[in-house]
PyMOL Python script that loads the backbone (N, CA, C, O; Angstrom):
from pymol import cmd

cmd.read_pdbstr("""\
ATOM      1  N   MET A   1       0.845  -1.186   0.000  1.00  0.00           N
ATOM      2  CA  MET A   1       0.000   0.000   0.000  1.00  0.00           C
ATOM      3  C   MET A   1       0.891   1.251   0.000  1.00  0.00           C
ATOM      4  O   MET A   1       1.772   1.393   0.848  1.00  0.00           O
ATOM      5  N   ALA A   2       0.658   2.132  -0.937  1.00  0.00           N
ATOM      6  CA  ALA A   2       1.448   3.357  -1.050  1.00  0.00           C
ATOM      7  C   ALA A   2       1.048   4.352   0.029  1.00  0.00           C
ATOM      8  O   ALA A   2      -0.118   4.444   0.414  1.00  0.00           O
ATOM      9  N   THR A   3       2.039   5.094   0.508  1.00  0.00           N
ATOM     10  CA  THR A   3       1.785   6.118   1.513  1.00  0.00           C
ATOM     11  C   THR A   3       1.360   7.402   0.821  1.00  0.00           C
ATOM     12  O   THR A   3       1.977   7.824  -0.157  1.00  0.00           O
ATOM     13  N   ASP A   4       0.304   8.019   1.334  1.00  0.00           N
ATOM     14  CA  ASP A   4      -0.187   9.282   0.799  1.00  0.00           C
ATOM     15  C   ASP A   4       0.423  10.401   1.641  1.00  0.00           C
ATOM     16  O   ASP A   4       0.060  10.567   2.806  1.00  0.00           O
ATOM     17  N   ASN A   5       1.334  11.159   1.066  1.00  0.00           N
ATOM     18  CA  ASN A   5       2.044  12.193   1.808  1.00  0.00           C
ATOM     19  C   ASN A   5       1.378  13.569   1.747  1.00  0.00           C
ATOM     20  O   ASN A   5       1.932  14.555   2.234  1.00  0.00           O
ATOM     21  N   ARG A   6       0.191  13.631   1.148  1.00  0.00           N
ATOM     22  CA  ARG A   6      -0.504  14.920   1.072  1.00  0.00           C
ATOM     23  C   ARG A   6      -1.100  15.262   2.436  1.00  0.00           C
ATOM     24  O   ARG A   6      -1.470  14.378   3.209  1.00  0.00           O
ATOM     25  N   ASN A   7      -1.184  16.572   2.714  1.00  0.00           N
ATOM     26  CA  ASN A   7      -1.828  16.977   3.965  1.00  0.00           C
ATOM     27  C   ASN A   7      -3.352  17.000   3.783  1.00  0.00           C
ATOM     28  O   ASN A   7      -3.850  16.831   2.671  1.00  0.00           O
ATOM     29  N   GLN A   8      -4.066  17.204   4.852  1.00  0.00           N
ATOM     30  CA  GLN A   8      -5.530  17.152   4.817  1.00  0.00           C
ATOM     31  C   GLN A   8      -6.117  18.215   3.874  1.00  0.00           C
ATOM     32  O   GLN A   8      -7.097  17.950   3.177  1.00  0.00           O
ATOM     33  N   ASP A   9      -5.525  19.402   3.853  1.00  0.00           N
ATOM     34  CA  ASP A   9      -6.004  20.453   2.950  1.00  0.00           C
ATOM     35  C   ASP A   9      -5.922  19.996   1.490  1.00  0.00           C
ATOM     36  O   ASP A   9      -6.861  20.192   0.718  1.00  0.00           O
ATOM     37  N   GLU A  10      -4.805  19.393   1.125  1.00  0.00           N
ATOM     38  CA  GLU A  10      -4.625  18.921  -0.247  1.00  0.00           C
ATOM     39  C   GLU A  10      -5.628  17.815  -0.595  1.00  0.00           C
ATOM     40  O   GLU A  10      -6.149  17.773  -1.709  1.00  0.00           O
ATOM     41  N   ARG A  11      -5.889  16.936   0.349  1.00  0.00           N
ATOM     42  CA  ARG A  11      -6.858  15.866   0.111  1.00  0.00           C
ATOM     43  C   ARG A  11      -8.260  16.429  -0.101  1.00  0.00           C
ATOM     44  O   ARG A  11      -8.989  15.964  -0.977  1.00  0.00           O
ATOM     45  N   ILE A  12      -8.641  17.426   0.696  1.00  0.00           N
ATOM     46  CA  ILE A  12      -9.967  18.042   0.563  1.00  0.00           C
ATOM     47  C   ILE A  12     -10.082  18.749  -0.790  1.00  0.00           C
ATOM     48  O   ILE A  12     -11.094  18.615  -1.478  1.00  0.00           O
ATOM     49  N   ILE A  13      -9.054  19.494  -1.166  1.00  0.00           N
ATOM     50  CA  ILE A  13      -9.062  20.193  -2.458  1.00  0.00           C
ATOM     51  C   ILE A  13      -9.208  19.190  -3.602  1.00  0.00           C
ATOM     52  O   ILE A  13      -9.964  19.421  -4.545  1.00  0.00           O
ATOM     53  N   ASP A  14      -8.483  18.082  -3.514  1.00  0.00           N
ATOM     54  CA  ASP A  14      -8.601  17.043  -4.542  1.00  0.00           C
ATOM     55  C   ASP A  14     -10.009  16.466  -4.595  1.00  0.00           C
ATOM     56  O   ASP A  14     -10.553  16.246  -5.677  1.00  0.00           O
ATOM     57  N   LEU A  15     -10.597  16.221  -3.434  1.00  0.00           N
ATOM     58  CA  LEU A  15     -11.962  15.687  -3.395  1.00  0.00           C
ATOM     59  C   LEU A  15     -12.970  16.639  -4.023  1.00  0.00           C
ATOM     60  O   LEU A  15     -13.890  16.207  -4.717  1.00  0.00           O
ATOM     61  N   LEU A  16     -12.796  17.931  -3.780  1.00  0.00           N
ATOM     62  CA  LEU A  16     -13.731  18.908  -4.327  1.00  0.00           C
ATOM     63  C   LEU A  16     -13.741  18.900  -5.850  1.00  0.00           C
ATOM     64  O   LEU A  16     -14.736  19.279  -6.469  1.00  0.00           O
ATOM     65  N   GLY A  17     -12.648  18.474  -6.448  1.00  0.00           N
ATOM     66  CA  GLY A  17     -12.581  18.399  -7.897  1.00  0.00           C
ATOM     67  C   GLY A  17     -13.279  17.181  -8.483  1.00  0.00           C
ATOM     68  O   GLY A  17     -13.389  17.071  -9.704  1.00  0.00           O
ATOM     69  N   GLU A  18     -13.750  16.271  -7.651  1.00  0.00           N
ATOM     70  CA  GLU A  18     -14.358  15.040  -8.149  1.00  0.00           C
ATOM     71  C   GLU A  18     -15.820  15.173  -8.540  1.00  0.00           C
ATOM     72  O   GLU A  18     -16.371  14.266  -9.166  1.00  0.00           O
ATOM     73  N   GLY A  19     -16.450  16.262  -8.193  1.00  0.00           N
ATOM     74  CA  GLY A  19     -17.837  16.442  -8.600  1.00  0.00           C
ATOM     75  C   GLY A  19     -18.621  17.278  -7.615  1.00  0.00           C
ATOM     76  O   GLY A  19     -18.150  17.556  -6.512  1.00  0.00           O
ATOM     77  N   PRO A  20     -19.821  17.680  -8.010  1.00  0.00           N
ATOM     78  CA  PRO A  20     -20.627  18.597  -7.199  1.00  0.00           C
ATOM     79  C   PRO A  20     -21.122  17.992  -5.878  1.00  0.00           C
ATOM     80  O   PRO A  20     -21.386  18.732  -4.931  1.00  0.00           O
ATOM     81  N   LEU A  21     -21.248  16.690  -5.800  1.00  0.00           N
ATOM     82  CA  LEU A  21     -21.743  16.103  -4.552  1.00  0.00           C
ATOM     83  C   LEU A  21     -20.764  16.285  -3.406  1.00  0.00           C
ATOM     84  O   LEU A  21     -21.180  16.403  -2.253  1.00  0.00           O
ATOM     85  N   THR A  22     -19.473  16.309  -3.701  1.00  0.00           N
ATOM     86  CA  THR A  22     -18.480  16.509  -2.648  1.00  0.00           C
ATOM     87  C   THR A  22     -18.677  17.867  -1.987  1.00  0.00           C
ATOM     88  O   THR A  22     -18.650  17.970  -0.760  1.00  0.00           O
ATOM     89  N   ALA A  23     -18.873  18.898  -2.783  1.00  0.00           N
ATOM     90  CA  ALA A  23     -19.107  20.232  -2.227  1.00  0.00           C
ATOM     91  C   ALA A  23     -20.395  20.256  -1.409  1.00  0.00           C
ATOM     92  O   ALA A  23     -20.455  20.900  -0.361  1.00  0.00           O
ATOM     93  N   LEU A  24     -21.419  19.560  -1.885  1.00  0.00           N
ATOM     94  CA  LEU A  24     -22.672  19.491  -1.144  1.00  0.00           C
ATOM     95  C   LEU A  24     -22.471  18.803   0.207  1.00  0.00           C
ATOM     96  O   LEU A  24     -22.953  19.287   1.231  1.00  0.00           O
ATOM     97  N   TYR A  25     -21.759  17.674   0.206  1.00  0.00           N
ATOM     98  CA  TYR A  25     -21.492  16.966   1.465  1.00  0.00           C
ATOM     99  C   TYR A  25     -20.717  17.842   2.432  1.00  0.00           C
ATOM    100  O   TYR A  25     -21.014  17.866   3.627  1.00  0.00           O
ATOM    101  N   PHE A  26     -19.723  18.566   1.923  1.00  0.00           N
ATOM    102  CA  PHE A  26     -18.920  19.453   2.755  1.00  0.00           C
ATOM    103  C   PHE A  26     -19.793  20.564   3.353  1.00  0.00           C
ATOM    104  O   PHE A  26     -19.684  20.875   4.539  1.00  0.00           O
ATOM    105  N   THR A  27     -20.653  21.153   2.528  1.00  0.00           N
ATOM    106  CA  THR A  27     -21.550  22.211   2.995  1.00  0.00           C
ATOM    107  C   THR A  27     -22.496  21.697   4.073  1.00  0.00           C
ATOM    108  O   THR A  27     -22.727  22.373   5.075  1.00  0.00           O
ATOM    109  N   ILE A  28     -23.037  20.510   3.870  1.00  0.00           N
ATOM    110  CA  ILE A  28     -23.930  19.911   4.873  1.00  0.00           C
ATOM    111  C   ILE A  28     -23.170  19.628   6.161  1.00  0.00           C
ATOM    112  O   ILE A  28     -23.683  19.867   7.254  1.00  0.00           O
ATOM    113  N   ALA A  29     -21.945  19.119   6.034  1.00  0.00           N
ATOM    114  CA  ALA A  29     -21.148  18.816   7.230  1.00  0.00           C
ATOM    115  C   ALA A  29     -20.879  20.072   8.051  1.00  0.00           C
ATOM    116  O   ALA A  29     -20.963  20.035   9.279  1.00  0.00           O
ATOM    117  N   ILE A  30     -20.558  21.176   7.395  1.00  0.00           N
ATOM    118  CA  ILE A  30     -20.323  22.435   8.106  1.00  0.00           C
ATOM    119  C   ILE A  30     -21.611  22.910   8.774  1.00  0.00           C
ATOM    120  O   ILE A  30     -21.578  23.396   9.905  1.00  0.00           O
ATOM    121  N   ASP A  31     -22.742  22.773   8.089  1.00  0.00           N
ATOM    122  CA  ASP A  31     -24.018  23.180   8.661  1.00  0.00           C
ATOM    123  C   ASP A  31     -24.345  22.346   9.901  1.00  0.00           C
ATOM    124  O   ASP A  31     -24.778  22.888  10.918  1.00  0.00           O
ATOM    125  N   VAL A  32     -24.140  21.044   9.820  1.00  0.00           N
ATOM    126  CA  VAL A  32     -24.415  20.172  10.973  1.00  0.00           C
ATOM    127  C   VAL A  32     -23.461  20.487  12.119  1.00  0.00           C
ATOM    128  O   VAL A  32     -23.875  20.531  13.277  1.00  0.00           O
ATOM    129  N   LEU A  33     -22.190  20.705  11.805  1.00  0.00           N
ATOM    130  CA  LEU A  33     -21.230  21.068  12.844  1.00  0.00           C
ATOM    131  C   LEU A  33     -21.638  22.378  13.513  1.00  0.00           C
ATOM    132  O   LEU A  33     -21.550  22.506  14.735  1.00  0.00           O
ATOM    133  N   ARG A  34     -22.085  23.355  12.715  1.00  0.00           N
ATOM    134  CA  ARG A  34     -22.541  24.630  13.298  1.00  0.00           C
ATOM    135  C   ARG A  34     -23.710  24.404  14.235  1.00  0.00           C
ATOM    136  O   ARG A  34     -23.764  24.991  15.316  1.00  0.00           O
ATOM    137  N   GLN A  35     -24.650  23.556  13.832  1.00  0.00           N
ATOM    138  CA  GLN A  35     -25.802  23.266  14.686  1.00  0.00           C
ATOM    139  C   GLN A  35     -25.373  22.608  15.992  1.00  0.00           C
ATOM    140  O   GLN A  35     -25.887  22.951  17.056  1.00  0.00           O
ATOM    141  N   VAL A  36     -24.443  21.674  15.920  1.00  0.00           N
ATOM    142  CA  VAL A  36     -23.946  20.996  17.129  1.00  0.00           C
ATOM    143  C   VAL A  36     -23.240  22.001  18.037  1.00  0.00           C
ATOM    144  O   VAL A  36     -23.462  22.016  19.248  1.00  0.00           O
ATOM    145  N   VAL A  37     -22.391  22.836  17.445  1.00  0.00           N
ATOM    146  CA  VAL A  37     -21.655  23.839  18.219  1.00  0.00           C
ATOM    147  C   VAL A  37     -22.629  24.829  18.858  1.00  0.00           C
ATOM    148  O   VAL A  37     -22.443  25.223  20.010  1.00  0.00           O
ATOM    149  N   ASP A  38     -23.660  25.232  18.125  1.00  0.00           N
ATOM    150  CA  ASP A  38     -24.629  26.199  18.647  1.00  0.00           C
ATOM    151  C   ASP A  38     -25.431  25.662  19.828  1.00  0.00           C
ATOM    152  O   ASP A  38     -25.761  26.412  20.746  1.00  0.00           O
ATOM    153  N   LYS A  39     -25.744  24.381  19.809  1.00  0.00           N
ATOM    154  CA  LYS A  39     -26.600  23.848  20.873  1.00  0.00           C
ATOM    155  C   LYS A  39     -25.822  23.245  22.052  1.00  0.00           C
ATOM    156  O   LYS A  39     -26.417  22.847  23.054  1.00  0.00           O
ATOM    157  N   SER A  40     -24.501  23.180  21.927  1.00  0.00           N
ATOM    158  CA  SER A  40     -23.692  22.519  22.946  1.00  0.00           C
ATOM    159  C   SER A  40     -22.999  23.528  23.860  1.00  0.00           C
ATOM    160  O   SER A  40     -22.766  24.679  23.490  1.00  0.00           O
ATOM    161  N   ASP A  41     -22.678  23.057  25.065  1.00  0.00           N
ATOM    162  CA  ASP A  41     -21.958  23.928  25.993  1.00  0.00           C
ATOM    163  C   ASP A  41     -20.465  23.937  25.654  1.00  0.00           C
ATOM    164  O   ASP A  41     -19.984  23.125  24.863  1.00  0.00           O
ATOM    165  N   ASP A  42     -19.748  24.875  26.273  1.00  0.00           N
ATOM    166  CA  ASP A  42     -18.330  25.055  25.965  1.00  0.00           C
ATOM    167  C   ASP A  42     -17.503  23.798  26.230  1.00  0.00           C
ATOM    168  O   ASP A  42     -16.587  23.495  25.466  1.00  0.00           O
ATOM    169  N   GLU A  43     -17.803  23.080  27.275  1.00  0.00           N
ATOM    170  CA  GLU A  43     -17.048  21.866  27.612  1.00  0.00           C
ATOM    171  C   GLU A  43     -17.154  20.827  26.494  1.00  0.00           C
ATOM    172  O   GLU A  43     -16.154  20.222  26.108  1.00  0.00           O
ATOM    173  N   PHE A  44     -18.359  20.624  25.982  1.00  0.00           N
ATOM    174  CA  PHE A  44     -18.561  19.660  24.904  1.00  0.00           C
ATOM    175  C   PHE A  44     -17.840  20.101  23.633  1.00  0.00           C
ATOM    176  O   PHE A  44     -17.180  19.298  22.973  1.00  0.00           O
ATOM    177  N   VAL A  45     -17.971  21.380  23.296  1.00  0.00           N
ATOM    178  CA  VAL A  45     -17.332  21.915  22.091  1.00  0.00           C
ATOM    179  C   VAL A  45     -15.815  21.785  22.205  1.00  0.00           C
ATOM    180  O   VAL A  45     -15.150  21.406  21.241  1.00  0.00           O
ATOM    181  N   HIS A  46     -15.277  22.093  23.360  1.00  0.00           N
ATOM    182  CA  HIS A  46     -13.836  21.978  23.591  1.00  0.00           C
ATOM    183  C   HIS A  46     -13.380  20.525  23.425  1.00  0.00           C
ATOM    184  O   HIS A  46     -12.306  20.272  22.880  1.00  0.00           O
ATOM    185  N   ALA A  47     -14.181  19.585  23.887  1.00  0.00           N
ATOM    186  CA  ALA A  47     -13.845  18.160  23.797  1.00  0.00           C
ATOM    187  C   ALA A  47     -13.942  17.620  22.369  1.00  0.00           C
ATOM    188  O   ALA A  47     -13.292  16.625  22.048  1.00  0.00           O
ATOM    189  N   LEU A  48     -14.739  18.256  21.507  1.00  0.00           N
ATOM    190  CA  LEU A  48     -14.900  17.793  20.126  1.00  0.00           C
ATOM    191  C   LEU A  48     -13.569  17.670  19.391  1.00  0.00           C
ATOM    192  O   LEU A  48     -13.404  16.789  18.547  1.00  0.00           O
ATOM    193  N   PHE A  49     -12.632  18.538  19.705  1.00  0.00           N
ATOM    194  CA  PHE A  49     -11.343  18.554  19.023  1.00  0.00           C
ATOM    195  C   PHE A  49     -10.215  18.182  19.977  1.00  0.00           C
ATOM    196  O   PHE A  49      -9.123  18.746  19.922  1.00  0.00           O
ATOM    197  N   GLY A  50     -10.500  17.223  20.850  1.00  0.00           N
ATOM    198  CA  GLY A  50      -9.479  16.686  21.734  1.00  0.00           C
ATOM    199  C   GLY A  50      -8.956  17.663  22.763  1.00  0.00           C
ATOM    200  O   GLY A  50      -7.838  17.510  23.255  1.00  0.00           O
ATOM    201  N   ARG A  51      -9.749  18.662  23.091  1.00  0.00           N
ATOM    202  CA  ARG A  51      -9.383  19.692  24.063  1.00  0.00           C
ATOM    203  C   ARG A  51      -8.116  20.457  23.655  1.00  0.00           C
ATOM    204  O   ARG A  51      -7.399  20.998  24.497  1.00  0.00           O
ATOM    205  N   MET A  52      -7.864  20.485  22.356  1.00  0.00           N
ATOM    206  CA  MET A  52      -6.661  21.161  21.855  1.00  0.00           C
ATOM    207  C   MET A  52      -6.941  22.585  21.387  1.00  0.00           C
ATOM    208  O   MET A  52      -6.022  23.396  21.266  1.00  0.00           O
ATOM    209  N   ILE A  53      -8.214  22.887  21.124  1.00  0.00           N
ATOM    210  CA  ILE A  53      -8.595  24.201  20.610  1.00  0.00           C
ATOM    211  C   ILE A  53      -9.670  24.774  21.534  1.00  0.00           C
ATOM    212  O   ILE A  53     -10.638  24.083  21.850  1.00  0.00           O
ATOM    213  N   PRO A  54      -9.516  26.015  21.966  1.00  0.00           N
ATOM    214  CA  PRO A  54     -10.532  26.621  22.835  1.00  0.00           C
ATOM    215  C   PRO A  54     -11.909  26.660  22.150  1.00  0.00           C
ATOM    216  O   PRO A  54     -12.004  26.847  20.937  1.00  0.00           O
ATOM    217  N   SER A  55     -12.944  26.486  22.929  1.00  0.00           N
ATOM    218  CA  SER A  55     -14.301  26.459  22.372  1.00  0.00           C
ATOM    219  C   SER A  55     -14.641  27.758  21.650  1.00  0.00           C
ATOM    220  O   SER A  55     -15.351  27.732  20.645  1.00  0.00           O
ATOM    221  N   SER A  56     -14.150  28.887  22.141  1.00  0.00           N
ATOM    222  CA  SER A  56     -14.434  30.167  21.474  1.00  0.00           C
ATOM    223  C   SER A  56     -13.827  30.201  20.067  1.00  0.00           C
ATOM    224  O   SER A  56     -14.439  30.740  19.145  1.00  0.00           O
ATOM    225  N   THR A  57     -12.650  29.639  19.899  1.00  0.00           N
ATOM    226  CA  THR A  57     -12.002  29.580  18.586  1.00  0.00           C
ATOM    227  C   THR A  57     -12.775  28.653  17.652  1.00  0.00           C
ATOM    228  O   THR A  57     -12.989  28.969  16.482  1.00  0.00           O
ATOM    229  N   ILE A  58     -13.187  27.509  18.184  1.00  0.00           N
ATOM    230  CA  ILE A  58     -13.967  26.563  17.385  1.00  0.00           C
ATOM    231  C   ILE A  58     -15.256  27.218  16.916  1.00  0.00           C
ATOM    232  O   ILE A  58     -15.599  27.147  15.736  1.00  0.00           O
ATOM    233  N   ARG A  59     -15.969  27.855  17.838  1.00  0.00           N
ATOM    234  CA  ARG A  59     -17.240  28.506  17.486  1.00  0.00           C
ATOM    235  C   ARG A  59     -17.025  29.556  16.392  1.00  0.00           C
ATOM    236  O   ARG A  59     -17.778  29.608  15.420  1.00  0.00           O
ATOM    237  N   LYS A  60     -15.994  30.392  16.557  1.00  0.00           N
ATOM    238  CA  LYS A  60     -15.732  31.446  15.573  1.00  0.00           C
ATOM    239  C   LYS A  60     -15.407  30.843  14.203  1.00  0.00           C
ATOM    240  O   LYS A  60     -15.947  31.288  13.190  1.00  0.00           O
ATOM    241  N   CYS A  61     -14.538  29.848  14.165  1.00  0.00           N
ATOM    242  CA  CYS A  61     -14.137  29.249  12.888  1.00  0.00           C
ATOM    243  C   CYS A  61     -15.313  28.570  12.191  1.00  0.00           C
ATOM    244  O   CYS A  61     -15.481  28.694  10.978  1.00  0.00           O
ATOM    245  N   VAL A  62     -16.117  27.858  12.959  1.00  0.00           N
ATOM    246  CA  VAL A  62     -17.277  27.168  12.373  1.00  0.00           C
ATOM    247  C   VAL A  62     -18.268  28.187  11.829  1.00  0.00           C
ATOM    248  O   VAL A  62     -18.799  28.005  10.733  1.00  0.00           O
ATOM    249  N   HIS A  63     -18.523  29.245  12.570  1.00  0.00           N
ATOM    250  CA  HIS A  63     -19.452  30.276  12.092  1.00  0.00           C
ATOM    251  C   HIS A  63     -18.892  31.012  10.876  1.00  0.00           C
ATOM    252  O   HIS A  63     -19.640  31.356   9.960  1.00  0.00           O
ATOM    253  N   ASP A  64     -17.573  31.256  10.864  1.00  0.00           N
ATOM    254  CA  ASP A  64     -16.955  31.899   9.697  1.00  0.00           C
ATOM    255  C   ASP A  64     -17.097  31.023   8.451  1.00  0.00           C
ATOM    256  O   ASP A  64     -17.451  31.516   7.380  1.00  0.00           O
ATOM    257  N   MET A  65     -16.822  29.723   8.591  1.00  0.00           N
ATOM    258  CA  MET A  65     -16.962  28.814   7.449  1.00  0.00           C
ATOM    259  C   MET A  65     -18.409  28.763   6.969  1.00  0.00           C
ATOM    260  O   MET A  65     -18.674  28.785   5.767  1.00  0.00           O
ATOM    261  N   ASP A  66     -19.336  28.696   7.910  1.00  0.00           N
ATOM    262  CA  ASP A  66     -20.758  28.630   7.538  1.00  0.00           C
ATOM    263  C   ASP A  66     -21.182  29.907   6.821  1.00  0.00           C
ATOM    264  O   ASP A  66     -21.913  29.859   5.831  1.00  0.00           O
ATOM    265  N   ARG A  67     -20.721  31.046   7.324  1.00  0.00           N
ATOM    266  CA  ARG A  67     -21.066  32.329   6.695  1.00  0.00           C
ATOM    267  C   ARG A  67     -20.501  32.420   5.280  1.00  0.00           C
ATOM    268  O   ARG A  67     -21.158  32.950   4.384  1.00  0.00           O
ATOM    269  N   LYS A  68     -19.291  31.907   5.075  1.00  0.00           N
ATOM    270  CA  LYS A  68     -18.667  31.965   3.750  1.00  0.00           C
ATOM    271  C   LYS A  68     -19.349  30.995   2.775  1.00  0.00           C
ATOM    272  O   LYS A  68     -19.455  31.283   1.583  1.00  0.00           O
ATOM    273  N   LEU A  69     -19.804  29.865   3.278  1.00  0.00           N
ATOM    274  CA  LEU A  69     -20.500  28.901   2.412  1.00  0.00           C
ATOM    275  C   LEU A  69     -21.946  29.284   2.146  1.00  0.00           C
ATOM    276  O   LEU A  69     -22.511  28.913   1.117  1.00  0.00           O
ATOM    277  N   ASN A  70     -22.542  30.022   3.067  1.00  0.00           N
ATOM    278  CA  ASN A  70     -23.957  30.409   2.950  1.00  0.00           C
ATOM    279  C   ASN A  70     -24.106  31.899   3.200  1.00  0.00           C
ATOM    280  O   ASN A  70     -24.654  32.309   4.223  1.00  0.00           O
ATOM    281  N   PRO A  71     -23.612  32.727   2.251  1.00  0.00           N
ATOM    282  CA  PRO A  71     -23.646  34.202   2.474  1.00  0.00           C
ATOM    283  C   PRO A  71     -25.055  34.758   2.509  1.00  0.00           C
ATOM    284  O   PRO A  71     -25.240  35.962   2.685  1.00  0.00           O
TER     285      PRO A  71
END
""", "prot")
cmd.dss("prot")
cmd.show_as("cartoon", "prot")
cmd.util.cbc("prot")
cmd.orient("prot")
């Protein structure tokens, strides 16, 4: 099995080129993540990413992505 040395950003960009459904799935995933972040408390949101990113940063980034995808 060959090792894939691309980073996650490169893999996502490659996937987006495979067809319109990939973009739709990505948009839905961001929307669902925003809904989860909106209804959850800070402790849960902080735990979503292994307690490595503050909940305020997660909330801001998720809302920014959602706003850019759904202006």
